[in-house]
C-alpha positions as CSV (number, residue, x, y, z in Angstrom):
1,M,-61.6,13.4,-17.9
2,V,-58.2,13.1,-16.3
3,N,-56.6,16.4,-15.4
4,Y,-52.8,16.2,-15.7
5,D,-52.1,19.8,-14.5
6,G,-49.3,19.7,-11.9
7,R,-48.9,15.9,-11.9
8,R,-45.4,14.5,-11.8
9,F,-44.3,11.2,-13.4
10,R,-41.3,8.9,-13.4
11,N,-40.4,5.9,-15.7
12,T,-40.9,2.7,-13.7
13,A,-37.9,1.0,-15.5
14,Y,-35.4,3.1,-13.5
15,A,-34.5,3.6,-9.9
16,A,-36.1,6.8,-8.6
17,D,-32.8,8.7,-8.4
18,E,-31.9,7.7,-12.0
19,A,-35.2,8.4,-13.8
20,P,-36.1,11.8,-15.3
21,L,-38.9,13.5,-13.5
22,A,-41.7,14.9,-15.7
23,I,-44.0,17.7,-14.7
24,Y,-47.2,17.9,-16.8
25,R,-49.3,21.0,-17.4
26,Q,-52.8,21.1,-18.9
27,Q,-55.3,23.7,-20.0
28,G,-58.4,22.2,-21.6
29,D,-57.2,19.5,-24.0
30,L,-53.8,21.2,-24.4
31,L,-51.0,19.3,-22.6
32,W,-47.3,20.3,-22.2
33,G,-44.5,19.4,-19.8
34,D,-40.9,19.5,-19.0
35,F,-38.6,16.7,-17.8
36,A,-35.0,16.3,-16.6
37,G,-32.8,13.9,-14.6
38,G,-30.8,10.8,-15.0
39,D,-29.3,10.8,-18.5
40,V,-31.7,13.6,-19.7
41,R,-30.3,17.1,-19.4
42,R,-33.6,18.7,-20.5
43,G,-36.8,17.6,-22.3
44,S,-40.2,18.9,-23.2
45,L,-43.4,17.6,-24.6
46,T,-46.5,19.2,-26.3
47,G,-49.7,17.5,-27.3
48,V,-53.4,16.9,-26.4
49,S,-55.5,14.9,-24.0
50,D,-58.8,13.4,-25.1
51,V,-61.9,13.0,-22.8
52,D,-60.6,9.7,-21.5
53,G,-57.2,11.1,-20.6
54,I,-55.4,9.4,-23.5
55,L,-52.4,11.5,-24.5
56,D,-50.9,12.1,-27.9
57,F,-47.8,14.3,-28.0
58,T,-44.4,15.0,-29.5
59,Y,-41.3,15.2,-27.4
60,T,-37.7,16.5,-27.7
61,M,-34.8,16.1,-25.3
62,V,-31.1,16.6,-25.0
63,L,-29.2,13.7,-23.4
64,A,-26.2,13.9,-21.1
65,D,-23.9,13.0,-24.0
66,G,-25.3,15.9,-26.1
67,E,-27.5,13.8,-28.4
68,V,-30.6,15.5,-29.4
69,V,-33.7,13.2,-29.6
70,A,-37.2,13.8,-31.0
71,G,-40.2,11.6,-31.3
72,R,-43.9,11.1,-30.6
73,C,-45.9,9.2,-28.0
74,H,-49.3,7.8,-27.3
75,S,-50.1,7.3,-23.6
76,E,-53.1,5.6,-22.0
77,P,-53.8,6.1,-18.3
78,L,-54.5,3.5,-15.7
79,V,-55.8,4.5,-12.3
80,L,-53.9,2.6,-9.6
81,D,-55.6,1.4,-6.4
82,D,-54.1,4.3,-4.4
83,G,-55.5,6.9,-6.9
84,R,-52.2,7.6,-8.7
85,I,-52.0,7.3,-12.5
86,R,-49.8,4.9,-14.5
87,L,-49.2,5.9,-18.1
88,V,-48.6,3.1,-20.6
89,E,-46.7,4.8,-23.4
90,T,-46.2,3.6,-26.9
91,W,-43.4,5.8,-28.4
92,E,-41.5,6.3,-31.6
93,R,-38.1,8.0,-31.8
94,Y,-37.0,9.7,-35.0
95,G,-33.6,10.1,-36.7
96,D,-30.4,8.2,-36.7
97,G,-31.3,6.3,-33.5
98,A,-34.9,5.6,-34.7
99,S,-36.7,3.1,-32.5
100,T,-40.0,2.2,-31.0
101,G,-41.1,0.8,-27.7
102,V,-43.4,0.8,-24.7
103,S,-42.7,2.4,-21.4
104,E,-44.6,2.9,-18.2
105,L,-44.6,6.1,-16.1
106,E,-46.1,6.3,-12.6
107,E,-47.3,9.4,-10.9
108,V,-45.1,10.6,-8.0
109,R,-46.7,12.4,-5.1
C-alpha cells in the first residue's frame, strides 16, 4: 500500500514555478490535501486510496481570475526509478467549463 501522507506533488505539464504544489495527507484509506500556486489561489481534495494506492477523490479550487471549479479524479500511481511517485490522473471538471482530461503529477522531494 502506498502511503501518501506528507507527500508533495506538481503537475509535470508546467514549469516548477508555475505549477500548483499539492500536499497530500492520509489516514488509513482516507485521503485529503491542499494545493495552491500558479493560477490556483486555493484548492482542496478529499477521497480514498485503495490497497494498490489508486486514488479516487473530488476536488474544488478557486482560480486567480475568481472562477470556482469542482470535479472528480481517478489517479493511478507509478513508482519511478528514484522511488518517487508519478500519478496518472484521469479527471472530470463539472459546470459551465465542463471538460475531461489526463494529467501527470510527480512527487517533489
